[in-house]
C-alpha positions as CSV (number, residue, x, y, z in Angstrom):
1,M,-27.5,-2.7,6.1
2,I,-25.4,-1.0,3.1
3,V,-22.8,-3.9,1.7
4,A,-19.6,-2.8,-0.2
5,A,-17.0,-4.6,-1.6
6,H,-13.8,-4.7,-3.6
7,Q,-10.5,-6.7,-4.1
8,P,-7.8,-6.1,-1.2
9,N,-6.0,-3.8,-3.1
10,F,-1.9,-2.6,-2.0
11,I,-2.4,0.4,0.0
12,P,-5.5,1.9,-1.9
13,W,-6.4,5.3,-2.9
14,L,-8.8,7.5,-1.1
15,G,-12.1,6.8,-2.7
16,Y,-11.4,2.9,-1.5
17,F,-11.6,3.7,2.1
18,D,-14.6,6.1,1.2
19,K,-16.6,3.3,0.1
20,M,-15.6,1.1,2.9
21,S,-16.6,4.1,5.6
22,K,-20.4,4.6,4.0
23,A,-21.0,0.8,4.3
24,D,-22.3,-1.5,7.3
25,L,-20.1,-4.3,6.1
26,F,-17.3,-4.5,3.7
27,I,-16.3,-7.6,1.8
28,S,-12.7,-8.2,0.8
29,L,-13.2,-10.0,-2.8
30,N,-10.1,-12.2,-2.0
31,H,-11.3,-15.3,-4.0
32,V,-11.7,-14.0,-7.1
33,Q,-9.1,-14.0,-10.0
34,M,-5.9,-11.9,-9.8
35,E,-5.5,-9.2,-12.6
36,R,-2.3,-8.8,-13.9
37,Q,-1.3,-4.7,-13.8
38,S,-4.0,-4.2,-11.4
39,F,-3.9,-2.3,-8.1
40,Q,-3.6,-5.5,-6.2
41,N,-0.1,-5.3,-6.0
42,R,0.8,-1.3,-7.0
43,V,-0.3,1.9,-6.4
44,R,0.9,5.5,-7.2
45,I,2.9,7.9,-4.5
46,K,4.1,11.4,-4.5
47,T,7.6,12.1,-5.5
48,G,9.9,15.2,-5.9
49,E,9.4,14.4,-9.4
50,G,5.8,13.7,-9.5
51,A,3.5,10.9,-8.8
52,R,5.5,7.3,-9.7
53,W,4.3,3.5,-9.1
54,I,5.5,1.2,-6.4
55,T,4.9,-2.6,-7.1
56,V,5.1,-5.5,-5.0
57,P,6.9,-8.3,-7.1
58,V,4.6,-11.3,-7.6
59,V,5.2,-14.8,-8.6
60,Q,3.4,-15.6,-12.0
61,A,2.0,-18.9,-12.0
62,S,-1.2,-19.1,-14.0
63,R,-3.5,-16.6,-15.3
64,S,-6.5,-18.3,-13.3
65,E,-4.8,-17.6,-9.8
66,R,-7.1,-16.1,-7.2
67,I,-5.6,-13.1,-5.1
68,M,-5.8,-15.3,-2.0
69,D,-3.5,-17.5,-3.3
70,K,-1.3,-15.1,-5.1
71,R,2.4,-15.3,-3.5
72,I,5.2,-12.6,-3.6
73,D,8.5,-13.1,-5.1
74,N,10.9,-13.1,-2.4
75,S,13.3,-14.4,-4.4
76,R,15.9,-11.9,-3.7
77,E,16.8,-11.8,0.1
78,G,19.0,-9.8,2.2
79,R,19.0,-6.0,3.1
80,F,17.9,-5.1,-0.8
81,R,15.1,-7.2,-0.9
82,W,12.2,-5.6,-2.6
83,S,10.4,-5.0,1.1
84,R,13.3,-3.0,2.1
85,K,13.7,-1.0,-1.2
86,M,10.3,-0.2,-1.0
87,F,10.0,1.4,2.8
88,L,13.1,3.2,1.7
89,T,11.2,4.6,-1.5
90,L,8.3,5.9,0.9
91,K,10.7,7.1,3.1
92,Y,12.6,9.4,0.9
93,A,9.0,10.3,-0.8
94,Y,7.3,11.4,1.9
95,Q,10.4,12.1,4.8
96,S,9.4,16.1,4.6
97,A,5.9,15.5,4.9
98,P,4.9,16.9,8.6
99,F,3.3,13.4,9.8
100,Y,5.6,11.0,8.4
101,R,7.7,10.4,11.5
102,E,4.7,9.8,13.3
103,H,3.9,6.6,11.1
104,E,7.6,5.3,10.2
105,A,8.2,2.9,13.2
106,A,4.5,1.1,12.0
107,L,5.6,1.1,8.4
108,A,9.1,-0.1,9.1
109,D,7.3,-3.0,11.1
110,I,4.9,-4.0,8.5
111,F,8.0,-3.8,5.5
112,G,10.4,-5.4,7.8
113,A,8.3,-8.6,8.3
114,R,8.4,-11.4,5.7
115,W,5.4,-11.7,3.6
116,D,4.5,-15.0,1.6
117,R,0.7,-14.2,0.4
118,L,-0.1,-10.7,-1.3
119,C,-3.3,-10.7,0.1
120,D,-1.7,-11.2,3.8
121,L,0.6,-7.9,3.1
122,N,-2.5,-6.0,1.4
123,D,-4.9,-6.8,4.3
124,R,-2.3,-5.4,6.9
125,L,-1.8,-2.1,5.2
126,I,-5.1,-1.6,4.7
127,D,-5.8,-2.2,8.5
128,F,-3.0,0.3,9.3
129,C,-4.3,2.8,6.7
130,R,-8.2,2.5,8.0
131,G,-6.8,3.2,11.4
132,A,-5.3,6.3,10.6
133,L,-8.3,7.4,8.7
134,S,-10.8,6.0,11.6
135,V,-12.8,3.9,9.4
136,R,-14.3,0.9,11.8
137,T,-16.4,-0.9,9.1
138,E,-16.5,-4.6,9.7
139,I,-14.4,-6.6,7.0
140,V,-15.2,-9.8,6.0
141,P,-13.0,-12.0,3.3
142,S,-15.0,-13.4,0.9
143,S,-13.5,-16.8,1.2
144,A,-14.9,-17.0,4.5
145,L,-18.5,-16.6,2.4
146,C,-20.4,-19.9,0.4
147,L,-20.6,-17.8,-3.0
148,T,-21.1,-18.9,-6.9
149,G,-21.5,-16.9,-9.7
150,A,-19.2,-14.4,-11.4
151,K,-19.8,-10.4,-11.8
152,S,-23.3,-9.0,-11.3
153,D,-24.7,-12.8,-9.7
154,L,-21.6,-13.2,-7.4
155,I,-22.4,-9.3,-6.2
156,L,-26.0,-10.0,-5.9
157,N,-25.4,-13.5,-4.2
158,M,-23.1,-12.0,-2.0
159,C,-25.6,-9.5,-1.0
160,R,-28.0,-12.3,-0.2
161,E,-25.8,-14.6,1.6
162,V,-24.9,-11.7,4.3
163,G,-28.4,-10.3,4.5
164,A,-28.0,-6.8,2.8
165,D,-30.8,-4.5,1.8
166,A,-28.4,-2.3,-0.2
167,Y,-25.1,-2.6,-2.3
168,L,-22.7,0.4,-2.5
169,A,-21.3,0.1,-5.9
170,G,-18.4,2.2,-7.3
171,R,-18.8,4.0,-10.8
172,G,-15.8,2.0,-12.1
173,G,-16.4,-1.3,-13.6
174,S,-19.7,-1.8,-11.9
175,L,-21.2,0.6,-14.3
176,A,-20.9,-1.8,-17.1
177,Y,-21.7,-5.2,-15.3
178,L,-24.3,-4.8,-12.5
179,D,-27.5,-6.2,-13.5
180,I,-29.6,-3.8,-11.6
181,R,-33.0,-5.2,-12.6
182,A,-31.8,-8.3,-10.9
183,F,-31.0,-6.6,-7.7
184,E,-34.3,-4.8,-8.1
185,R,-36.0,-7.9,-8.2
186,A,-34.4,-9.3,-5.2
187,G,-35.7,-6.6,-3.0
188,I,-31.7,-5.0,-3.0
189,R,-31.0,-1.2,-3.7
190,V,-28.1,-0.4,-5.6
191,I,-26.7,2.9,-4.1
192,W,-23.8,4.7,-6.3
193,Q,-21.0,6.0,-4.9
194,D,-20.6,9.7,-5.1
195,F,-16.9,10.3,-4.3
196,E,-15.2,13.9,-4.9
197,H,-11.4,13.7,-4.1
198,P,-10.1,16.3,-1.6
199,R,-7.6,18.7,-1.8
200,Y,-5.0,19.2,0.7
201,R,-1.3,20.4,0.7
202,Q,1.2,17.9,-0.6
203,H,4.7,17.3,0.1
204,P,7.1,17.2,-1.7
205,A,6.1,20.3,-3.2
206,C,5.9,20.6,-7.0
207,G,3.5,22.7,-7.8
208,E,0.9,20.5,-9.3
209,F,-1.8,18.6,-7.4
210,F,-1.8,14.8,-8.0
211,P,-5.1,13.2,-6.8
212,N,-6.0,9.1,-6.9
213,L,-2.5,8.3,-5.1
214,S,-2.5,5.6,-2.3
215,A,-4.0,7.0,1.1
216,L,-0.5,7.4,2.7
217,D,-0.3,10.6,0.7
218,L,-3.4,12.2,2.8
219,I,-2.0,10.5,6.0
220,F,1.4,11.8,5.6
221,N,0.5,15.1,4.6
222,C,-2.1,15.9,7.0
223,G,-2.2,13.6,10.2
224,P,-5.0,13.7,12.5
225,M,-6.9,16.0,10.3
226,S,-6.9,13.3,7.4
227,P,-10.4,11.1,8.9
228,E,-12.2,14.7,8.3
229,I,-10.6,15.6,5.0
230,L,-11.8,12.0,3.8
231,R,-15.2,12.9,5.0
232,G,-15.0,16.3,2.9
233,G,-15.3,18.0,6.6
234,A,-12.3,19.9,6.8
235,V,-9.1,21.4,3.9
236,A,-6.3,21.3,5.1
237,A,-5.0,24.8,6.4
238,G,-3.3,26.8,3.8
239,E,-4.5,24.7,0.8
240,A,-5.4,26.9,-2.1
241,L,-8.3,25.5,-3.8
């Protein structure tokens, strides 16, 4: 069984869902420390002026807070609270995209609800994206497992806990901290994710292609072709590579 893991990020990029789709089981690392200025509460989207960040405001209690405990800052209520502003930002950014209208009602429901914990919002948005991308891998929160250790030891113990025989690792921070020999001694293979970001026609058009945006960018622009494009099996019609 191939296992992959990552923190529950905010409307993640395509590489996140590529890793999830290539695993038999995906562990959502919600019990680890929340990182400030991280992808757990922000992501980039495409606008008419180029790529820009959107951010969920969070309450800054302490630097040792776990992701599962992180609270959203809902101090400003009424029609101008952060969630309404974010929904309108997405609408204005993508209303010209061919498939935005198909998903607008679902997004309005998500951002129209009150969310107190960041991980609950992120889990809901991840479910929305993986549904649109036809990613059906089972997800288990790390808080539901009996895990000890940190960094490489934590990941190794996680793999042992769920009975994995292979761990699918990203080529970001994992390259620096994974103890490959420890995995080998435990009889668990480490597989490195090999992801090449697809190109497709983006709206609004402003000349340059922007990779590494939220998965919403592909979903809004390519609709039902999105799962195949994510897996490298198709290129959106008319896209000059």
